[in-house]
Backbone bond lengths (Angstrom), bond angles and torsions (degrees), N, CA, C in turn:
res aa  C-N    CA-C-N  psi(-1)  N-CA   C-N-CA  omega(-1)  CA-C   N-CA-C  phi
1 M - - - 1.452 - - 1.518 108.42 -
2 K 1.287 114.93 115.30 1.456 119.54 -176.43 1.522 112.44 -107.64
3 N 1.315 116.77 -44.11 1.459 118.20 -174.89 1.528 111.16 -117.05
4 E 1.308 114.80 173.59 1.466 120.05 -175.94 1.523 112.47 -62.95
5 Q 1.325 117.87 -34.64 1.464 119.93 -179.65 1.527 110.68 -65.54
6 E 1.333 116.76 -41.08 1.472 120.43 177.65 1.529 110.39 -64.94
7 I 1.328 116.25 -41.61 1.464 120.99 178.69 1.524 109.43 -63.36
8 F 1.330 116.94 -46.42 1.460 120.98 179.47 1.530 110.51 -58.23
9 S 1.320 117.12 -46.57 1.471 121.29 -179.21 1.522 111.30 -60.23
10 R 1.322 116.01 -40.68 1.468 119.85 179.76 1.524 110.35 -67.81
11 I 1.313 117.78 -39.33 1.466 121.06 179.07 1.529 110.40 -65.61
12 V 1.324 117.28 -40.48 1.468 120.68 175.58 1.523 109.44 -57.25
13 Q 1.322 116.36 -45.31 1.461 121.10 -179.74 1.530 111.30 -62.62
14 V 1.319 116.56 -43.34 1.469 121.23 179.61 1.527 110.47 -63.30
15 L 1.324 117.18 -45.69 1.471 120.32 179.92 1.522 111.19 -62.04
16 E 1.323 116.34 -38.01 1.465 119.92 178.68 1.528 110.40 -69.90
17 D 1.328 116.95 -46.52 1.467 120.72 -176.34 1.530 112.76 -68.37
18 L 1.326 116.54 -46.03 1.465 120.02 -174.81 1.521 113.59 -80.54
19 F 1.326 116.07 -39.53 1.460 119.52 -169.51 1.527 113.97 -119.40
20 E 1.330 116.32 5.00 1.467 122.18 179.53 1.525 112.49 55.93
21 V 1.318 115.40 37.11 1.460 121.14 176.55 1.526 108.07 -78.45
22 D 1.308 116.39 133.15 1.461 121.55 176.82 1.525 108.30 -63.34
23 P 1.339 118.05 119.28 1.465 119.73 -176.99 1.523 113.97 -59.56
24 R 1.331 117.25 -22.75 1.466 119.76 177.85 1.521 111.91 -69.53
25 K 1.336 116.74 -20.53 1.463 120.82 178.78 1.523 112.40 -83.76
26 V 1.328 115.96 -16.59 1.462 120.09 -175.00 1.522 109.98 -85.91
27 T 1.311 114.25 105.74 1.456 122.07 175.56 1.529 107.14 -124.32
28 P 1.314 118.33 163.56 1.472 118.21 177.81 1.534 112.76 -56.60
29 E 1.326 116.50 -32.74 1.472 120.61 -177.40 1.531 113.16 -83.27
30 A 1.325 117.94 -12.26 1.471 120.80 -176.67 1.527 109.83 -61.94
31 R 1.325 114.42 131.34 1.462 120.55 178.83 1.527 108.35 -86.62
32 L 1.318 116.22 132.28 1.460 120.85 -175.05 1.519 112.07 -58.68
33 Y 1.310 116.75 -50.49 1.461 120.29 -172.85 1.528 112.40 -78.53
34 E 1.316 116.62 -46.72 1.463 120.30 -174.18 1.531 112.84 -79.99
35 D 1.327 117.19 -44.08 1.464 120.22 -173.51 1.523 113.98 -91.00
36 L 1.332 116.47 -32.33 1.468 119.88 -174.13 1.526 113.07 -109.77
37 D 1.324 116.95 1.80 1.467 122.62 177.90 1.523 113.67 56.93
38 I 1.329 115.94 36.83 1.463 121.45 174.54 1.528 106.71 -86.58
39 D 1.337 117.17 123.01 1.465 119.04 179.18 1.532 109.85 -98.85
40 S 1.321 116.38 -177.10 1.465 119.58 -174.50 1.529 112.33 -65.17
41 I 1.315 117.62 -34.32 1.471 121.09 177.09 1.531 109.16 -66.87
42 D 1.328 116.45 -42.96 1.464 120.45 176.90 1.525 110.69 -60.95
43 A 1.322 116.42 -38.21 1.465 120.39 -179.25 1.528 110.36 -61.86
44 V 1.330 117.02 -38.83 1.467 120.81 176.56 1.529 109.68 -62.92
45 D 1.326 116.36 -45.12 1.464 120.13 177.42 1.523 111.54 -60.55
46 L 1.312 116.63 -37.53 1.463 121.45 178.66 1.528 110.43 -64.74
47 V 1.324 117.40 -42.84 1.463 121.14 178.22 1.527 110.51 -62.02
48 V 1.332 117.14 -41.44 1.469 121.47 178.27 1.529 109.84 -61.92
49 E 1.306 116.97 -43.35 1.462 121.17 179.74 1.532 111.04 -66.37
50 L 1.318 117.19 -38.96 1.466 120.45 178.18 1.528 110.76 -64.19
51 K 1.335 116.24 -34.25 1.458 119.71 176.43 1.526 110.15 -63.81
52 K 1.329 116.69 -42.15 1.468 120.66 178.12 1.526 110.80 -61.47
53 I 1.315 116.24 -40.20 1.466 121.20 -176.71 1.531 111.20 -71.10
54 T 1.320 116.37 -44.52 1.463 120.22 -174.03 1.521 113.18 -90.34
55 G 1.320 116.44 -22.22 1.458 119.41 -174.50 1.521 112.20 76.46
56 K 1.320 116.55 9.01 1.465 121.30 -179.22 1.519 109.57 -127.85
57 K 1.314 114.74 148.63 1.462 120.09 179.52 1.521 110.02 -85.41
58 M 1.317 115.27 130.09 1.462 120.24 176.94 1.525 108.42 -86.33
59 R 1.319 115.18 129.14 1.466 119.54 178.64 1.533 109.44 -70.50
60 P 1.326 117.04 138.32 1.468 119.60 179.82 1.520 113.16 -53.49
61 D 1.334 117.43 -37.48 1.464 120.20 -179.79 1.522 111.57 -63.31
62 D 1.344 116.74 -32.16 1.461 120.23 178.83 1.526 111.18 -67.54
63 F 1.310 115.80 -30.13 1.458 118.82 -176.03 1.529 112.73 -92.15
64 K 1.317 117.95 -16.05 1.475 120.87 -179.96 1.523 111.70 -61.83
65 A 1.321 116.44 -34.53 1.464 120.69 -176.82 1.525 112.63 -83.70
66 V 1.322 116.85 -6.24 1.470 120.94 -176.97 1.523 109.86 -72.70
67 R 1.326 115.38 124.68 1.466 121.11 178.26 1.523 112.11 -125.45
68 S 1.329 115.29 -34.36 1.468 119.86 -175.99 1.527 110.44 -117.83
69 V 1.313 115.46 169.59 1.461 120.60 176.00 1.525 109.60 -60.39
70 Q 1.334 117.53 -39.98 1.472 119.96 178.61 1.521 110.89 -61.99
71 D 1.327 117.91 -35.83 1.467 120.62 176.62 1.528 110.53 -61.28
72 V 1.332 116.87 -39.04 1.467 120.95 177.83 1.524 109.38 -65.15
73 V 1.330 116.52 -46.60 1.468 121.13 178.19 1.526 109.91 -56.31
74 D 1.330 117.31 -46.38 1.466 121.45 -179.01 1.529 111.23 -62.85
75 A 1.335 116.55 -42.61 1.469 120.80 -179.58 1.529 110.75 -64.44
76 V 1.320 117.01 -43.01 1.462 120.72 178.90 1.530 110.09 -66.63
77 S 1.312 117.46 -40.94 1.458 121.36 178.63 1.525 110.86 -60.53
78 R 1.329 117.10 -44.80 1.470 120.84 177.64 1.522 110.53 -61.60
79 L 1.322 116.07 -42.91 1.459 121.77 -178.77 1.525 111.16 -62.30
80 I 1.314 116.73 -44.39 1.461 121.67 -178.82 1.527 110.86 -66.60
81 N 1.325 116.66 -36.60 1.462 120.99 -173.26 1.529 114.73 -89.00
82 E 1.344 117.38 -6.84 1.452 117.54 178.56 1.527 109.44 -80.82
83 D 1.313 115.14 154.16 1.477 119.96 -176.90 1.509 112.38 -72.56
């Protein structure tokens, strides 16, 4: 995953595979909790899956501020691009 579009596409796939979220509902502006019905337990599962994808551990503080799909994309992008 190099760019934001690739990251977004992978996140759409993860949300569909793990949580049976309709991919048509997943937009950058979609809010995880309110629009996609992702709860706190699901969020933990999402972080675990992101670790598998990136090979890097996401710090809990980085994920606390995540509210939308775009926030997830941004967090993953930062994680991938850090040294």
